[in-house]
DSSP file (Angstrom, degrees, kcal/mol; ACC not computed):
  #  RESIDUE AA STRUCTURE BP1 BP2  ACC     N-H-->O    O-->H-N    N-H-->O    O-->H-N    TCO  KAPPA ALPHA  PHI   PSI    X-CA   Y-CA   Z-CA
    1    1 A X              0   0    0      0, 0.0     2,-0.2     0, 0.0     0, 0.0   0.000 360.0 360.0 360.0 129.5    7.1   38.0   35.5
    2    2 A X        -     0   0    0      1,-0.0     2,-0.5     0, 0.0     0, 0.0  -0.631 360.0-131.2 -91.4 150.9    6.0   37.1   31.9
    3    3 A X        -     0   0    0     -2,-0.2     2,-0.2     0, 0.0    -1,-0.0  -0.915  20.3-134.9 -99.0 126.6    4.8   33.8   30.7
    4    4 A X        -     0   0    0     -2,-0.5     2,-0.4     2,-0.0     0, 0.0  -0.581  17.8-146.9 -80.3 142.0    6.4   32.4   27.6
    5    5 A X        -     0   0    0     -2,-0.2    -1,-0.0     2,-0.1     0, 0.0  -0.868  13.7-152.7-111.0 143.4    4.1   30.9   24.9
    6    6 A X  S    S+     0   0    0     -2,-0.4     2,-0.4     2,-0.0    -1,-0.1   0.305  73.4  89.3 -88.6   6.9    4.9   28.0   22.6
    7    7 A X        -     0   0    0      2,-0.0     2,-0.3     0, 0.0    -2,-0.1  -0.828  56.4-164.1-110.9 142.1    2.5   29.3   20.1
    8    8 A X        -     0   0    0     -2,-0.4     2,-0.4    36,-0.0    -2,-0.0  -0.929  22.2-121.7-119.3 154.9    2.9   31.7   17.2
    9    9 A X        +     0   0    0     -2,-0.3    36,-0.4     2,-0.0    35,-0.4  -0.693  50.4 127.0 -88.3 139.1    0.2   33.5   15.3
   10   10 A X        -     0   0    0     -2,-0.4     2,-0.3    33,-0.2    33,-0.2  -0.960  44.7-102.6-169.0-171.7    0.1   33.0   11.6
   11   11 A X  E     -A   42   0A   0     31,-2.5    31,-2.5    -2,-0.3     2,-0.4  -0.898  14.4-152.7-129.1 156.3   -2.0   32.1    8.5
   12   12 A X  E     -A   41   0A   0     -2,-0.3     2,-0.4    29,-0.2    29,-0.2  -0.993   5.4-164.3-129.9 142.2   -2.5   29.2    6.3
   13   13 A X  E     -A   40   0A   0     27,-2.2    27,-3.0    -2,-0.4     2,-0.5  -0.996   3.7-171.5-125.9 127.9   -3.6   29.2    2.7
   14   14 A X  E     +A   39   0A   0     -2,-0.4     2,-0.4    25,-0.2    25,-0.2  -0.975   7.5 176.1-118.0 124.3   -4.8   26.0    0.9
   15   15 A X  E     +A   38   0A   0     23,-2.5    23,-2.6    -2,-0.5     2,-0.3  -0.968  18.4 131.9-123.2 141.4   -5.5   26.1   -2.9
   16   16 A X  E     -A   37   0A   0     -2,-0.4     2,-0.3    21,-0.2    21,-0.2  -0.993  37.3-141.1-174.7 170.0   -6.5   23.1   -4.9
   17   17 A X  E     -A   36   0A   0     19,-2.4    19,-2.6    -2,-0.3     2,-0.4  -0.992  14.2-151.7-144.9 146.8   -8.7   21.4   -7.5
   18   18 A X  E     -A   35   0A   0     -2,-0.3     2,-0.4    17,-0.2    17,-0.2  -0.955   3.1-163.8-118.3 136.1  -10.1   17.9   -7.6
   19   19 A X  E     -A   34   0A   0     15,-2.6    15,-2.1    -2,-0.4     2,-0.4  -0.963  10.9-176.0-117.5 134.7  -11.0   15.8  -10.7
   20   20 A X  E     -A   33   0A   0     -2,-0.4     2,-0.4    13,-0.2    13,-0.2  -0.999   9.5-174.4-136.9 135.0  -13.3   12.7  -10.4
   21   21 A X  E     -A   32   0A   0     11,-2.5    11,-2.6    -2,-0.4     2,-0.4  -0.998  10.5-172.7-127.3 123.8  -14.3   10.2  -13.1
   22   22 A X  E     +A   31   0A   0     -2,-0.4     2,-0.3     9,-0.2     9,-0.2  -0.923   5.5 175.8-118.4 142.4  -16.9    7.6  -12.1
   23   23 A X  E     -A   30   0A   0      7,-2.3     7,-2.3    -2,-0.4     2,-0.4  -0.996   9.8-163.3-147.0 140.8  -18.1    4.5  -14.2
   24   24 A X  E     -A   29   0A   0     -2,-0.3     2,-0.4     5,-0.2     5,-0.2  -0.985   7.4-177.3-127.7 133.4  -20.4    1.6  -13.6
   25   25 A X  E >   -A   28   0A   0      3,-3.2     3,-3.0    -2,-0.4     2,-0.4  -0.910  62.1 -74.3-126.0 104.9  -20.7   -1.7  -15.5
   26   26 A X  T 3  S+     0   0    0     -2,-0.4    -1,-0.0     1,-0.3    42,-0.0  -0.260 122.4   1.6  47.3-100.5  -23.5   -3.8  -14.1
   27   27 A X  T 3  S+     0   0    0     -2,-0.4    41,-2.7    -3,-0.1     2,-0.4   0.449 121.4  77.3 -95.3  -1.7  -21.9   -5.2  -10.9
   28   28 A X  E <   -AB  25  67A   0     -3,-3.0    -3,-3.2    39,-0.2     2,-0.4  -0.924  53.2-178.8-115.5 132.2  -18.6   -3.3  -11.1
   29   29 A X  E     -AB  24  66A   0     37,-2.5    37,-2.3    -2,-0.4     2,-0.4  -0.954   2.0-176.1-125.6 150.0  -17.9    0.3  -10.3
   30   30 A X  E     -AB  23  65A   0     -7,-2.3    -7,-2.3    -2,-0.4     2,-0.4  -0.996   8.0-163.3-143.6 149.0  -14.7    2.3  -10.4
   31   31 A X  E     -AB  22  64A   0     33,-2.6    33,-2.2    -2,-0.4     2,-0.4  -0.999   0.2-168.0-131.5 132.5  -13.6    5.8   -9.6
   32   32 A X  E     +AB  21  63A   0    -11,-2.6   -11,-2.5    -2,-0.4     2,-0.3  -0.984  16.1 175.5-117.5 131.4  -10.5    7.7  -10.7
   33   33 A X  E     -AB  20  62A   0     29,-2.2    29,-2.0    -2,-0.4     2,-0.3  -0.969  13.8-170.3-134.7 154.0   -9.6   10.9   -8.9
   34   34 A X  E     -AB  19  61A   0    -15,-2.1   -15,-2.6    -2,-0.3     2,-0.4  -0.998   5.1-165.2-140.3 138.2   -6.8   13.3   -9.0
   35   35 A X  E     -AB  18  60A   0     25,-2.2    25,-2.3    -2,-0.3     2,-0.5  -0.990   4.5-170.5-128.9 130.2   -6.1   16.2   -6.7
   36   36 A X  E     +AB  17  59A   0    -19,-2.6   -19,-2.4    -2,-0.4     2,-0.3  -0.982  27.7 151.8-116.1 123.9   -3.7   19.1   -7.2
   37   37 A X  E     -A   16   0A   0     21,-1.9     2,-0.3    -2,-0.5   -21,-0.2  -0.979  33.6-156.7-151.8 161.5   -3.1   21.3   -4.2
   38   38 A X  E     -A   15   0A   0    -23,-2.6   -23,-2.5    -2,-0.3     2,-0.5  -0.974   7.5-167.6-143.6 127.7   -0.8   23.6   -2.4
   39   39 A X  E     -A   14   0A   0     -2,-0.3    14,-2.5   -25,-0.2     2,-0.4  -0.963  13.4-177.3-118.6 119.7   -0.8   24.4    1.4
   40   40 A X  E     -AC  13  52A   0    -27,-3.0   -27,-2.2    -2,-0.5     2,-0.3  -0.912  12.3-155.7-117.5 144.4    1.3   27.3    2.6
   41   41 A X  E     -AC  12  51A   0     10,-3.2    10,-2.6    -2,-0.4     2,-0.4  -0.901   4.0-165.7-114.0 153.0    1.9   28.7    6.1
   42   42 A X  E     +A   11   0A   0    -31,-2.5   -31,-2.5    -2,-0.3     2,-0.6  -0.931   9.9 174.3-141.8 111.2    2.9   32.3    6.9
   43   43 A X    >>  -     0   0    0     -2,-0.4     4,-2.7     6,-0.2     3,-0.5  -0.944  13.6-163.9-112.6 104.7    4.3   33.1   10.4
   44   44 A X  T 34 S+     0   0    0     -2,-0.6    -1,-0.2   -35,-0.4   -34,-0.1   0.931  90.1  44.4 -58.8 -47.0    5.4   36.8   10.4
   45   45 A X  T 34 S+     0   0    0    -36,-0.4    -1,-0.2     1,-0.2     3,-0.1   0.725 121.6  41.5 -70.9 -17.6    7.5   36.4   13.7
   46   46 A X  T <4 S+     0   0    0     -3,-0.5     2,-0.3     1,-0.3    -2,-0.2   0.893 125.8   3.8 -94.4 -47.1    9.0   33.2   12.5
   47   47 A X     <  -     0   0    0     -4,-2.7    -1,-0.3     1,-0.1    -4,-0.1  -0.985  52.0-140.6-143.5 145.4    9.8   33.6    8.9
   48   48 A X  S    S+     0   0    0     -2,-0.3     2,-0.3    -3,-0.1    -1,-0.1   0.839  89.2  46.7 -77.9 -31.8    9.6   36.4    6.4
   49   49 A X  S    S-     0   0    0      1,-0.1    -6,-0.2    -6,-0.1    -8,-0.1  -0.828  93.0-101.5-112.4 145.2    8.4   34.3    3.4
   50   50 A X        -     0   0    0     -2,-0.3     2,-0.3    -8,-0.1    -8,-0.2  -0.250  39.9-163.9 -58.1 154.5    5.6   31.7    3.3
   51   51 A X  E     -C   41   0A   0    -10,-2.6   -10,-3.2    -4,-0.1     2,-0.1  -0.926  27.2 -85.6-141.0 161.5    6.6   28.1    3.4
   52   52 A X  E     -C   40   0A   0     -2,-0.3   -12,-0.2   -12,-0.2     2,-0.1  -0.383  44.0-115.1 -72.5 143.3    5.0   24.8    2.6
   53   53 A X    >   -     0   0    0    -14,-2.5     3,-2.0     1,-0.1   -14,-0.2  -0.471  25.1-117.7 -73.4 150.7    3.0   23.1    5.4
   54   54 A X  T 3  S+     0   0    0      1,-0.3    -1,-0.1    -2,-0.1    -2,-0.1   0.780 114.4  50.0 -64.9 -22.7    4.4   19.8    6.6
   55   55 A X  T 3  S+     0   0    0      2,-0.0    -1,-0.3   -16,-0.0     2,-0.1   0.286  79.3 137.9 -97.9  10.4    1.3   17.8    5.5
   56   56 A X    <   +     0   0    0     -3,-2.0     2,-0.3   -17,-0.2   -18,-0.1  -0.350  26.6 179.1 -61.5 128.1    1.3   19.4    1.9
   57   57 A X        -     0   0    0      1,-0.1    26,-0.2    27,-0.1   -20,-0.1  -0.709   3.6-177.3-130.3  82.7    0.6   16.7   -0.7
   58   58 A X  S    S+     0   0    0     -2,-0.3   -21,-1.9    24,-0.2     2,-0.5   0.778  70.3  35.3 -56.9 -35.1    0.6   18.5   -4.1
   59   59 A X  E     +B   36   0A   0     23,-0.4    23,-1.9   -23,-0.2     2,-0.4  -0.960  62.1 169.5-129.1 120.9   -0.4   15.5   -6.2
   60   60 A X  E     -BD  35  81A   0    -25,-2.3   -25,-2.2    -2,-0.5     2,-0.5  -0.974   7.4-175.5-131.3 123.4   -2.7   12.7   -5.2
   61   61 A X  E     -BD  34  80A   0     19,-3.2    19,-2.9    -2,-0.4     2,-0.3  -0.977  10.5-176.4-116.1 120.6   -4.1   10.0   -7.6
   62   62 A X  E     -BD  33  79A   0    -29,-2.0   -29,-2.2    -2,-0.5     2,-0.3  -0.895  11.5-171.6-118.5 151.5   -6.7    7.5   -6.2
   63   63 A X  E     -BD  32  78A   0     15,-2.3    15,-2.0    -2,-0.3     2,-0.4  -0.900   9.5-178.3-144.1 115.6   -8.3    4.5   -7.9
   64   64 A X  E     -BD  31  77A   0    -33,-2.2   -33,-2.6    -2,-0.3     2,-0.3  -0.934   1.0-176.6-122.0 130.8  -11.2    2.7   -6.2
   65   65 A X  E     -BD  30  76A   0     11,-2.7    11,-2.0    -2,-0.4     2,-0.3  -0.940   4.6-174.9-127.4 147.6  -13.0   -0.3   -7.4
   66   66 A X  E     -BD  29  75A   0    -37,-2.3   -37,-2.5    -2,-0.3     2,-0.4  -0.994   3.1-168.9-138.6 141.4  -16.0   -2.3   -6.0
   67   67 A X  E     -BD  28  74A   0      7,-2.9     7,-3.0    -2,-0.3     2,-0.5  -0.978  11.8-148.2-133.4 121.8  -17.6   -5.5   -7.2
   68   68 A X  E     + D   0  73A   0    -41,-2.7     2,-0.4    -2,-0.4     5,-0.2  -0.749  24.0 169.4 -86.3 127.8  -20.9   -6.9   -6.1
   69   69 A X  E >   - D   0  72A   0      3,-2.7     3,-2.8    -2,-0.5     2,-0.1  -0.950  59.8 -49.6-144.2 120.1  -21.0  -10.7   -6.2
   70   70 A X  T 3  S-     0   0    0     -2,-0.4    -1,-0.0     1,-0.3     0, 0.0  -0.348 122.0 -24.1  50.3-121.0  -23.8  -12.7   -4.6
   71   71 A X  T 3  S+     0   0    0     -3,-0.1     2,-0.3    -2,-0.1    -1,-0.3   0.219 123.9  88.1-105.6  17.0  -24.1  -11.2   -1.1
   72   72 A X  E <   -D   69   0A   0     -3,-2.8    -3,-2.7     2,-0.0     2,-0.5  -0.789  59.2-154.1-113.3 157.3  -20.7   -9.9   -0.9
   73   73 A X  E     -D   68   0A   0     -2,-0.3     2,-0.4    -5,-0.2    -5,-0.2  -0.977  13.4-163.4-127.1 117.7  -19.0   -6.7   -2.0
   74   74 A X  E     -D   67   0A   0     -7,-3.0    -7,-2.9    -2,-0.5     2,-0.3  -0.838  12.2-178.7-101.6 136.3  -15.4   -6.7   -2.8
   75   75 A X  E     -D   66   0A   0     -2,-0.4     2,-0.3    -9,-0.2    -9,-0.2  -0.948  14.8-172.3-137.7 161.0  -13.3   -3.6   -3.0
   76   76 A X  E     -D   65   0A   0    -11,-2.0   -11,-2.7    -2,-0.3     2,-0.4  -0.987   5.8-168.3-144.8 148.5   -9.9   -2.4   -3.7
   77   77 A X  E     -D   64   0A   0     -2,-0.3     2,-0.4   -13,-0.2   -13,-0.2  -0.995   3.3-170.4-144.1 135.7   -8.2    1.1   -3.4
   78   78 A X  E     -D   63   0A   0    -15,-2.0   -15,-2.3    -2,-0.4     2,-0.4  -0.988   4.4-173.2-128.9 136.6   -4.9    2.4   -4.6
   79   79 A X  E     -D   62   0A   0     -2,-0.4     2,-0.5   -17,-0.2   -17,-0.2  -0.973   4.2-179.1-134.7 116.7   -3.5    5.7   -3.5
   80   80 A X  E     +D   61   0A   0    -19,-2.9   -19,-3.2    -2,-0.4     2,-0.3  -0.954  16.4 168.5-116.1 138.0   -0.3    7.3   -5.1
   81   81 A X  E     -D   60   0A   0     -2,-0.5     2,-0.5   -21,-0.2   -21,-0.2  -0.971  32.6-126.4-147.1 158.7    0.8   10.7   -3.7
   82   82 A X        -     0   0    0    -23,-1.9   -23,-0.4    -2,-0.3   -24,-0.2  -0.918   9.3-162.6-110.2 128.2    3.7   13.1   -3.7
   83   83 A X              0   0    0     -2,-0.5   -27,-0.1   -26,-0.2   -26,-0.1   0.047 360.0 360.0 -96.1  28.5    5.2   14.2   -0.4
   84   84 A X              0   0    0    -25,-0.1    -1,-0.1     0, 0.0   -27,-0.1   0.467 360.0 360.0 -19.3 360.0    7.0   17.2   -1.9
């Protein structure tokens, strides 16, 4: 009697590049970043051609800010992404 498996063997390929700009003005700091990426799966037994991974996010833009004020540090973060 054979035992069935719920797993398939395959490969994943992740390609990408990140860009980062940082700037500081006295008590204020800001970061802008952009990520361009592509994640592909390939399962020979499942599909003939590679396909996008479910968590693939080809475009991600982030903006992060911090402000030091007295004994406090205030921050904000914004993230915009594509769920292609």
